[in-house]
C-alpha positions in Angstrom: 0.0 0.0 0.0 1.4 3.4 -1.0 1.8 6.3 1.4 -1.2 8.0 -0.3 -3.4 4.9 0.0 -2.4 4.6 3.7 -3.4 8.2 4.2 -6.7 7.5 2.5 -7.3 4.4 4.8 -6.4 6.5 7.8 -8.8 9.3 6.7 -11.6 6.7 6.2 -11.1 5.4 9.8 -11.4 9.0 11.0 -14.4 9.8 9.0 -16.4 6.8 9.9 -15.3 6.5 13.5 -18.4 8.3 14.8 -20.7 7.1 12.0 -21.4 10.7 10.9 -19.9 12.1 7.7 -19.5 15.8 8.0 -19.2 18.2 5.1 -15.5 19.0 5.9 -14.7 15.3 6.1 -16.4 14.7 2.7 -14.4 17.6 1.2 -11.1 16.2 2.6 -12.0 12.8 1.2 -12.7 14.3 -2.3 -9.5 16.2 -2.3 -7.4 13.1 -1.3 -9.2 10.8 -3.8 -8.7 13.2 -6.6 -4.9 12.9 -6.2 -5.0 9.1 -6.6 -5.8 6.9 -9.5 -9.3 5.3 -9.6 -8.0 1.7 -9.1 -6.1 2.7 -5.9 -9.1 4.5 -4.5 -11.5 1.6 -5.3 -9.1 -0.9 -3.8 -8.7 1.1 -0.6 -12.4 1.7 -0.3 -13.2 -2.0 -0.7 -10.4 -3.0 1.8 -11.9 -0.5 4.3 -15.4 -1.9 3.8 -14.2 -5.5 4.3 -12.2 -4.5 7.4 -15.3 -2.8 8.9 -17.4 -5.8 8.2 -14.9 -8.0 10.0 -15.0 -5.6 13.0 -18.8 -5.4 13.3 -19.3 -9.2 12.9 -16.4 -10.2 15.2 -18.9 -10.9 18.0 -21.4 -12.7 15.6 -24.0 -10.0 16.3 -24.9 -7.3 13.8 -26.7 -4.5 15.6 -29.0 -1.9 14.0 -26.3 0.7 14.5 -23.7 -1.5 12.8 -26.0 -2.1 9.9 -26.5 1.6 9.5 -22.8 2.2 9.6 -22.1 -0.3 6.9 -24.9 1.1 4.8 -23.5 4.6 5.3 -20.0 3.4 4.2 -21.4 1.7 1.1 -23.5 4.9 0.2 -20.8 7.5 1.0 -18.1 5.7 -0.8 -20.4 4.8 -3.7 -19.6 1.1 -3.3 -21.7 -1.8 -4.3 -23.0 -4.2 -1.6 -21.4 -6.8 -4.0 -18.1 -5.7 -2.5 -19.2 -7.3 0.8 -19.1 -10.9 1.8 -22.4 -12.8 1.2 -23.5 -12.6 4.8 -23.0 -8.8 4.8 -25.0 -8.5 1.6 -27.9 -10.5 3.1 -27.8 -8.3 6.3 -27.9 -5.1 4.2 -30.3 -6.2 1.5 -33.1 -3.9 2.7 -31.0 -0.7 3.3 
């Protein structure tokens, strides 16, 4: 992972730490992603989503708040639920 991709991963952690994406955070994300190639951005976004899925399902319980967080990540990063494992897709199918 390049230094820029690591910076992006760190920014994603910071943005989604509280589950709320603020305007300033969205603008920082747009600035950083515009400096990277599309493949690196997509790869970093998917890796972040998979990491978050692993964190929320670690206790084998998916709470409503965790479902919303995953849905927010998918929506904000314009990812497809197809980027998630099958269990996650099933859990989020009605979001």
